[in-house]
C-alpha positions in Angstrom: 6.1 33.0 -10.7 5.7 29.3 -11.6 7.4 28.5 -14.8 5.0 27.5 -18.1 4.8 23.8 -18.6 6.3 23.0 -22.0 3.4 21.9 -24.6 2.6 18.2 -24.7 3.9 16.5 -27.5 2.4 14.0 -29.7 -1.3 13.2 -30.2 -1.7 10.1 -28.9 -4.0 8.7 -26.1 -1.1 9.3 -23.3 -0.8 13.0 -24.5 -4.6 13.4 -24.4 -4.4 12.1 -21.1 -1.7 14.7 -20.0 -3.6 17.5 -21.7 -6.7 16.6 -19.7 -4.8 16.5 -16.4 -3.2 20.0 -16.9 -7.0 21.3 -17.7 -8.0 19.7 -14.5 -5.3 22.1 -12.6 -6.1 25.0 -14.6 -9.8 24.7 -13.4 -8.3 25.3 -9.7 -6.4 28.1 -10.8 -3.2 26.7 -12.0 -1.4 26.0 -8.5 2.1 25.5 -8.5 3.3 22.2 -8.4 5.1 22.8 -4.7 1.7 24.1 -3.7 -0.3 20.8 -5.3 2.4 18.5 -3.6 1.2 19.3 -0.4 -2.4 18.1 -1.3 -1.3 15.3 -3.4 1.3 13.9 -1.1 3.9 13.4 -4.0 6.6 15.3 -5.0 6.1 18.4 -7.5 8.6 16.6 -10.2 6.4 13.4 -9.9 3.1 15.5 -10.8 4.8 17.5 -13.5 6.0 14.4 -14.9 2.2 13.1 -14.9 1.3 15.8 -17.0 4.2 15.8 -19.2 2.9 13.5 -21.6 6.3 11.1 -22.2 4.6 8.6 -20.3 1.3 6.9 -18.6 2.0 8.0 -14.9 1.3 5.5 -12.3 -2.1 5.0 -10.9 -1.3 6.2 -7.6 0.4 9.6 -8.9 -2.6 9.9 -11.1 -5.4 9.7 -8.2 -3.3 11.8 -6.0 -3.0 14.3 -8.8 -6.7 14.4 -9.6 -7.8 14.1 -5.8 -5.7 17.0 -5.3 -7.4 19.0 -8.2 -10.9 18.1 -7.0 -11.8 15.9 -9.6 -13.6 12.7 -10.1 -11.7 9.8 -8.7 -13.4 7.0 -10.0 -14.1 8.5 -13.7 -10.1 9.0 -13.8 -9.1 5.7 -12.2 -11.7 3.9 -15.0 -10.0 5.8 -17.4 -6.4 5.1 -16.1 -7.2 1.3 -16.4 -8.7 1.5 -20.0 -5.6 3.5 -21.1 -3.0 0.9 -19.2 -4.8 -1.7 -21.1 -4.6 0.1 -24.7 -1.1 0.7 -24.1 0.1 -2.4 -22.2 1.3 -0.5 -19.4 2.8 -2.5 -16.5 3.0 -0.5 -13.5 6.5 -0.2 -12.0 7.0 -1.5 -8.2 6.2 0.9 -5.9 3.9 2.8 -8.2 7.5 3.8 -10.5 8.2 6.2 -7.5 10.8 6.6 -4.7 9.6 7.3 -1.4 9.5 11.2 -2.0 7.2 10.3 -5.2 10.2 10.9 -7.9 10.5 8.8 -11.1 14.1 7.1 -11.1 16.4 9.1 -13.8 16.7 7.9 -17.3 20.0 6.6 -18.1 20.4 9.0 -21.2 18.3 11.6 -21.2 20.0 13.0 -24.8 19.3 9.5 -26.3 15.9 9.1 -24.8 14.6 12.6 -26.4 15.5 11.6 -29.7 14.0 8.0 -29.2 10.3 7.2 -30.0 7.8 8.0 -27.1 7.1 4.6 -26.4 8.4 1.4 -28.1 6.0 -1.3 -29.7 7.5 -4.6 -29.0 6.9 -7.2 -31.5 4.4 -10.2 -30.5 7.0 -12.6 -30.4 9.0 -10.9 -27.7 6.3 -9.9 -26.0 4.8 -13.8 -25.8 8.8 -14.8 -24.9 8.6 -12.2 -22.1 5.4 -13.9 -20.6 6.6 -17.2 -20.9 9.5 -16.3 -19.3 7.6 -15.1 -16.1 5.2 -17.7 -16.1 7.9 -20.5 -16.1 9.6 -18.3 -13.1 6.3 -18.3 -11.2 5.9 -21.7 -11.5 9.6 -22.9 -10.0 8.8 -20.0 -7.4 5.4 -21.8 -6.6 7.1 -25.4 -6.7 10.0 -24.2 -4.1 7.2 -22.3 -1.7 5.0 -25.2 -1.4 5.1 -26.6 2.1 5.6 -30.2 3.1 1.9 -30.5 3.7 1.0 -29.5 -0.2 -0.5 -26.2 1.1 -0.5 -22.7 -1.2 2.2 -21.1 -0.3 1.7 -17.6 1.9 4.0 -14.3 1.4 6.8 -14.6 3.8 6.1 -13.4 7.2 7.8 -13.3 10.5 6.6 -16.5 13.1 7.8 -17.4 16.2 7.2 -21.2 15.9 7.5 -23.5 12.9 4.3 -24.3 11.1 2.7 -27.5 12.2 2.0 -30.3 9.5 -1.3 -30.4 8.5 -2.3 -27.3 9.7 -2.3 -24.6 7.1 -2.5 -21.3 8.6 -5.6 -19.0 9.3 -5.5 -15.6 7.3 -7.9 -13.1 8.5 -8.0 -9.9 6.2 -8.7 -6.6 8.2 -12.3 -6.0 8.4 -11.7 -2.3 8.9 -8.7 0.2 7.9 -8.1 3.7 8.0 -5.7 6.7 8.8 -6.4 9.8 10.8 -4.3 13.0 10.1 -3.1 15.9 12.0 -3.8 18.0 9.0 -7.5 17.9 8.6 -8.6 16.9 12.1 -12.3 16.3 11.4 -12.1 14.3 8.0 -12.7 10.6 8.1 -10.9 8.9 5.9 -12.1 5.4 5.9 -13.1 5.2 2.2 -9.6 5.8 0.6 -7.7 3.3 -1.2 -4.3 3.8 0.6 -3.2 4.1 4.5 -0.9 6.8 5.1 1.5 7.0 8.3 4.2 9.5 9.2 5.8 11.3 12.2 5.0 14.7 13.5 7.3 16.4 10.7 6.0 14.9 7.8 7.1 15.7 4.4 8.8 18.8 5.7 5.4 19.9 7.5 5.0 20.4 10.9 2.1 19.0 13.0 1.5 16.5 10.0 1.4 13.4 11.7 -0.6 10.4 10.3 -1.9 7.1 12.1 -3.0 4.3 11.0 -6.2 2.0 12.7 -6.6 -1.3 12.0 -9.4 -3.5 13.2 -9.8 -7.5 12.7 -12.1 -10.2 13.3 -10.9 -13.8 13.9 -13.7 -16.4 13.8 -12.3 -19.5 12.4 -9.8 -20.9 14.9 -11.0 -24.3 16.2 -12.5 -24.6 19.5 -9.8 -25.1 22.4 -6.8 -24.8 19.8 -3.3 -23.3 20.4 -2.0 -20.2 18.8 1.3 -20.8 17.8 2.2 -17.6 16.5 0.3 -14.9 15.1 1.7 -12.2 12.7 0.1 -9.0 11.7 1.3 -7.7 7.9 0.6 -4.6 5.9 1.6 -4.2 2.0 3.9 -1.4 1.6 3.6 0.5 -1.4 6.5 2.5 -0.8 10.2 2.3 0.6 10.9 3.9 4.2 14.3 4.0 5.7 15.4 1.7 8.7 15.5 4.9 10.4 12.1 5.1 10.5 10.8 2.9 13.2 7.3 1.8 13.1 5.2 1.0 16.4 1.8 -1.3 16.8 -0.3 -0.7 19.9 -3.5 -2.2 21.1 -6.9 0.1 20.9 -10.0 -0.6 22.0 -11.9 -2.0 18.9 -15.4 -0.5 20.0 -14.0 2.7 20.3 -13.6 3.7 16.5 -15.0 2.6 13.3 -13.7 3.6 9.8 -16.6 5.6 8.9 -16.2 7.8 11.6 -12.8 7.7 13.0 -10.9 11.3 12.5 -7.9 12.8 14.5 -10.0 14.4 17.0 -12.1 11.4 18.0 -9.3 8.6 17.5 -8.9 5.7 20.1 -7.0 6.2 23.0 -3.7 4.5 22.9 -3.1 1.3 24.3 0.1 -0.8 25.0 2.9 -1.0 22.7 2.6 -4.7 21.0 5.8 -4.8 18.6 8.0 -2.4 16.9 10.3 -2.4 13.7 12.3 -0.7 11.1 11.2 0.5 7.6 11.1 -1.8 4.8 11.1 -1.8 1.0 8.4 -1.5 -1.1 6.1 -4.2 -2.8 6.7 -6.3 0.7 4.9 -7.3 4.2 5.5 -5.2 6.6 5.4 -7.7 9.5 4.6 -7.3 13.2 4.9 -10.7 15.9 1.4 -9.9 17.8 1.7 -13.9 19.4 1.5 -12.4 22.8 -2.0 -10.6 21.6 -4.0 -13.2 19.7 -4.9 -16.1 22.2 -8.0 -17.2 19.9 -11.1 -15.7 18.3 -12.1 -12.4 18.6 -11.6 -8.9 17.5 -8.7 -7.4 17.6 -7.5 -3.7 16.9 -4.4 -1.8 16.4 -2.9 1.4 16.0 0.2 2.0 13.6 2.6 5.0 14.4 5.8 6.0 12.9 8.6 8.0 14.2 10.3 9.2 10.8 9.6 11.9 8.3 8.7 9.9 5.0 5.1 8.5 4.5 4.6 4.8 4.6 1.9 4.0 2.4 -0.3 0.6 2.6 -2.8 -1.0 0.8 -6.3 -0.9 2.2 -9.2 -3.2 1.8 -11.3 -0.8 -0.4 -8.2 -1.3 -3.0 -9.8 -4.2 -5.4 -6.8 -3.7 -7.6 -3.7 -4.0 -5.3 -6.2 -6.6 -3.5 -3.5 -6.8 -0.6 -5.3 -5.8 2.5 -3.8 -5.9 5.9 -4.2 -9.4 7.6 -3.4 -11.6 10.4 -1.9 -15.0 9.9 -2.3 -17.3 12.7 -0.2 -20.8 13.1 -1.9 -22.9 15.5 -2.1 -26.6 16.7 -5.2 -28.6 17.2 -6.5 -29.7 20.9 -5.1 -33.1 21.7 -1.7 -32.8 20.3 1.8 -32.7 22.1 1.8 -28.9 21.6 -1.7 -28.3 22.7 -3.1 -30.8 25.2 -6.9 -30.9 25.3 -8.5 -29.3 28.3 -10.1 -31.5 30.9 -13.8 -31.7 31.4 
């Protein structure tokens, strides 16, 4: 039999948040956290910690918990943001969890148990910290601004140096979704997270997930020459280098995010690029210069050969606001590197 949870201590808003999460689980029969983890795609310990009342869980874990229990995700997301603002919560990198959804261990659990649940920092300390962060951001921006004075772009892989006077063209994803071998007829285009994993994923067989991406590039000048093109996705979790990602072309007319499922996914096209896993809170980048030759619609499928989830932001997630994108460096027609087409 599953062990009974310890009572939630305290009577503050975070404690009530945890109690309500537990009630949500009770409404679906109080399934063991190990069973709930298979639906939520986070580890049992991360889900149990979310309902412990010790701290405000990350948004990703909260929504996964609620979704696995059949709760109202929109309502709980609004509630989480209100509570995060009330408690001055700062979401940790990679949702405060490792690749398996586990929270980092506490440095001294005995001391932590004796200490108050949350520290209310004096206003002066908070202000000083904010000032330091702001100064760091300014210095980073100063060092990152190019010689042409354009705003910095988060680092990405290129095959040619940027051309002065031509800022990169950034085209965000127009459609993104993933398909799952577990629920073969379910479209997932409205979700706020993309999942990709190999055929044996999180210890489950036949559980592969594949990501579909579609981009519309429309703003390249006529007759310009593409110097480099990079596809990048914002990674929300760390995946080991042994997890190899492969990017393939697909027919853009063969799928849409509203209807794509495992059973009707597009035919896999040629391999474009591959790369190992990478840390969380970073761009996972692919050199697609060989594919992008000008304006047009470009479609890709992302696969992974490992057994640990890769999680990426979608364009439906306004909080993260880091959709996948293609970054294009180009030269104007008539330059030394881009002869003007003859009439």
